[in-house]
N, C-alpha and C positions, 0 to 999 in steps of 0.2 A: 359655596358661592353666596354672595350677598343677595338677600331676598329682595331688597329694593333695587340694587344695581342690575339684576338680571331681567327685570321687567322692561319691555320695549316702550318707547315713547311714541305715541301716535301723532303724526304731523297733521294738524287740521287743514282744511281747505283754505287757501289764500296765504299760507305760511311758507316761506322759502328759507332753506338752510344752506349756508355756504361755508366751506372750509377755506380759511386763509392760509398762506404759506408758512406763517410763523406759529403754528400750533394754536390757532385761534379759531373759534367757531362764531359765525355771525348768523343771527336769525332775524328775518325781516317779515313783518306782518302788517295788517291794516292799521294798527295803533302806533307802529314805529319800528325801530331796529335796535337790537341789543348785541353786544359783542363780549366774549369772554375767552380768556386763555385756558387751554386744557393742559393738565400736567403730562409730561412725557411718558409716565407709566400707565396712562389711560388711553385706550383705543376707542374711537367713536366711528361708527359706520352707519350709512343710510342704505336701507334695503326695503323696497316695496312700500314706501310711504311711512316707514318707521325708523326711529333712531335706536341703535343698539350700542350700549356702553359695555366695555370689557376691560379687564386689567391684565397686565403682563406678568405679575408676580403674585404669589399667595401670602406674602408677608402681611403682618397686621396693619402696617401703614397703608399699603395698597388696597387692602380689603375695605378699610375705612374710607379711603379716597374714592373707591369705586361707587359706593352708594351716594356719597356727597356729590360727585360729578354728575351722576344721573339726576339727582334732585335739582341741582342748579340748572341743568339744561331743560328739565321739565318746567321749571319756574320761568325760564326765558320764553319757552314756547307758549305757555299760558299767558304771560304778560303781553306779548306782542299780538296775541289773538283776542284775548278778553280783557286784560288789564287787572290790576289789583286795587283794593280799596280798604282803608281802615276808617272806622267810625269812632269819633270821640264825642262825649257828652259833657256839657257844662252844667254844673249844679251850684246854685247859690243865688241869693237875692241881689239883683243888679248886675250879675255876671251875664255877659252876652258876647256874641261874635258876629262879624259882618265881613263881607268882601268889599274891597276897594280896588276895582280893576282886577288884577291877578293877586294882589296882596290880601292877607288875612289880618283883620284888625280885632284884637281881643281886649275886652274891658272886663278885667277879672280882679278888681279890688285895689289896683295900684293907682297912684295919682295921675299917671299918663296911660293912654291906651298903648298896647304892644302891637307893633306892626311886624308881620312875618312875611318876608319875601320868599316865594316858592322857588326851589331849585329847578333846573331844567328838567322837563318831562314830568313835573308834578303840578297838579292843580288842586285848588281848594273849592269846596262847595259847602254852603251854610244853609241849613234848614231851620226855620222857626227860631233863629238866634241862639239856639241851645245845642244844636247838633252840627258837628264839623265832619265833613268827609274829605279824606286825603286820598287822591286818586293818582295812579301812575302805572308805568309798564314794568318798572324794576321793583320786585318784591322787597328787597333789602332797603332800598332808598325810601319807599313808602313807609316802611316800619320805622326807620330812623327819623323821618320828618314827624311822624305821629308821636314818637317818643319825645322829641324835642319840644313839641307843642305842649305835651302833658307836663313836662318839667317846669313850665312857667308857673303852674299852680297845681301841685299834686293834691289828690283828695285828702282832706283833713279827717283824721280818724275820730274826732270828737263831734263835729257837726256835719261831716260828709260833703262840705263845700269843696269845689275845685274841678279840675278837668280829669275825666277818667275814660277808659276805653269802654265801648258799648258792651254791656254784659259783664263788666268787671264788678266784683263784689268787694266792697270796702268794709273790713271788720270795724265795727264801731266800738269805741272805748267808753267806759262809764266815767263821767267827770267827777270832780271832787264833791264830796257832800259837805254841807255847811256845818260849822262848829256849833255844838248845842250847849 
C-alpha cells in the first residue's frame, strides 16, 4: 500500500468538503473554494473529520495515482485554510519591483517596466522593492505564476543579477581572464 496514500487527511476547523455528482470534490474554506476531478479508480471517503483515499486496483498505475490523489487533496485542504506563498528575490543595481493596484511592476534592466496582471485568486506583495511574495490558494497556480515572473530575468551565472527564488543558490562562473 502507498505510504503517502494510506495516511488520512485531517480536516481543519472551518473547512467543508463536498462531493459533487460527477466524481468531483469541492473543498471550501475561509480563503476560498477549490474543485478537482477524482479519477474513477480512486475512492475518497470522509469519516470522523478525516479524509481517506483508497484505490480499487493494485496495478502500478493505480498505486501511483493513489499517492498523487491524496497529495492533491491535502494541498487543496491546506490552500483553502492557510494558503500558499512563494517568495522571489530581485538582485541587481537598479532592479526593483512595486505594486500598482493589483498589478506587479518590474524594473529589471529593460527599456520599459514589465507589468504583470495577477490571475484570479493570486495576489502580489512587495517588500523593500527587492522581495516579491506570490500568494494564493492553489499550490500549482502559485508555483506557475512565480516561475513566469522568474522567467523575465533569470539569475545571471556571472554576476548573479536577476530574479531568483528565496533560498535559491546560483552557481557562479568565473569570467574570462584578460590576455597577457
